[in-house]
N, C-alpha and C positions, 0 to 999 in steps of 0.2 A: 495739342495744347489747348486750341480754341474750343475744340469739342469738349474738353473736361469742364473748361471754364463755363460754356453754355451748359452742360448738364448741371452743374450747381447752381446756376442762375434758374434753369428751369425748375429743378426741384423747390427752390423757395417760391417760384411763381405758382407751382402747384399747391403748394401749402396756402398760399394767399387766395388761391380760387376756392378751395375748401372754406377757409376763414370767412370770405365773403359771402359764399352760400349760406352759412350758418348765420351771419349778421343779417341776411335777408331773411331767413325764416324767423329770427329773433325780431325784425321790424314788423314782420306780418303779424306775430304774436302779440307785439306791443299794439299794433293797429286793432286786432280784434278786441283786445282789452279796452282801449279806448272807446270803440264803438259799443261794446257791451257794459261799460262802465264798471269793469272788474277791477278794483284797485289791486287785489292781491296778485292777479296775473300780470298786470301792467307792472308793479314793482318787481316781480320776479323776471319779466322779460328785460327790464331796464339793467338790474343788477348782472344778468347773463351778459347782456350787450357789453356793459363796461369791463365785463373780465375778457371778452373776446376783443374788444378794442386794445386791451393792454397787450395781448398777444399779437394782434395785427400789427402793433407799433414795433415789435422785436421783428417781426417778420420784414417790415419796411427796411429795418436797420440791416438786416442780413442781405435784402434784396440790392440795396445800396453797395454794400461791399461786393456782392457778386457781380453786379452790372459794371462797377469800378474794374474789377479784375478783367471781366470779358472785354471791356473797352480797351484796356492796356494791351490784351492780347491781340485784338484787330487793329491797334495802333490809331484808335479814335480817341477823341477827347474824353476824359473822365466823365465831364458832366452829359455825355450823350444820353439821349432818351431811348427807351426801350425800342421804340419803332425805328430809330436810326441804328441801334445794335442789330436787330432783327435783318434790316437791309443789308448791312455788312456782312452777314454769315453766309455761308455756302449754302447752295440750294434746299437740301433736306432740312438743315437746322433752321433756316429762314421761314420755311414752311410752318414748322412747329412752333418757332417764336412768334410768328404773326398770328397764329391761331391763339395761343396763349394770350398775347396782347390783345386780340379782340374780344377774347373771353372776359378778361379782367375788366375792360373797359365798359362792355355790356353789363356785367355784373355790378360795377360800381354806379353805372347809370341807374339800374333797377334800384339798388339801394338809396341812391339819391332822390329818386321818384317817391318811394315809400316814406323816406325821412320827411319829405315836404308835406305829403298827405298827413303823416302823424302830427307834424307842427301846426297844421292848418285844424286838425280835431283839438289839440290842445288850446289853441287861441280861441276856437269856439267855445269850449268848455269854460274858459276864463272868462270870456265876455258873458256867458250866461251866469256865471257866478257873480261877477261884478253887477249885473243887472239886477239879480235877486237881492243882493246886498243894498244896492241904491233903492230898490222899492220898499225894503223893510224899514231902511232907514227914513225914507219919506213918510212913511204910514206913522212911525214913531214919532216924528215931528209935527204930524197933523194932530195927532190923538195927544200930544203932550198936555194940551190944555183942556182936553175933555176928561170926565170922569172914566175911569178903566176899573176893571175888577180889582178888587182888594179884599182880603179876609174881613169878616164883620169886626167891627170896632177899630179898624186900623185907618179909616177914613180914606180920604183920596190919595190915589197914587198916581204919579206923573211919568210916562214914558216907560222905557225899560221892558222887563220880563212881563209886566201886567199888560201891555198892549199885546205882545205875542201871546199870552195866554188867552186873552179875549178873541182875539182873531183866530187862533187854533180851534 
């Protein structure tokens, strides 16, 4: 009975491992798109991540159900962690369970690291954009009182597109 419950949990954990590996590949693709400033690739990677995160949520629900069933078979509290479940398994199953647990923990850590890097890249890009807008706004304010380019016969224009036309 315990072996069957563990096999069901192991199956879900292996699917989660594959899903995490795919999410890491997509996060790496997002990172590359951010560095290369490739909007199309970035949008594609983000959409794929969203799709995979939805399937990951479903896997987590399956994992929780399988873990509860295994905990009951092992006479452990239903809220037992995966590590606690592995510790309570017989020898050969415990080794497999711990290996899967460690793999998932390492993959989740790697995904978290890449996501932190991507977050830093997005924040940096936002900072540069805000700085550029600030510079342009400052230029427009400084030049608002000066004569700027205007088509003949239209007199003096103040600020707006004329400032940018002249600067460009």
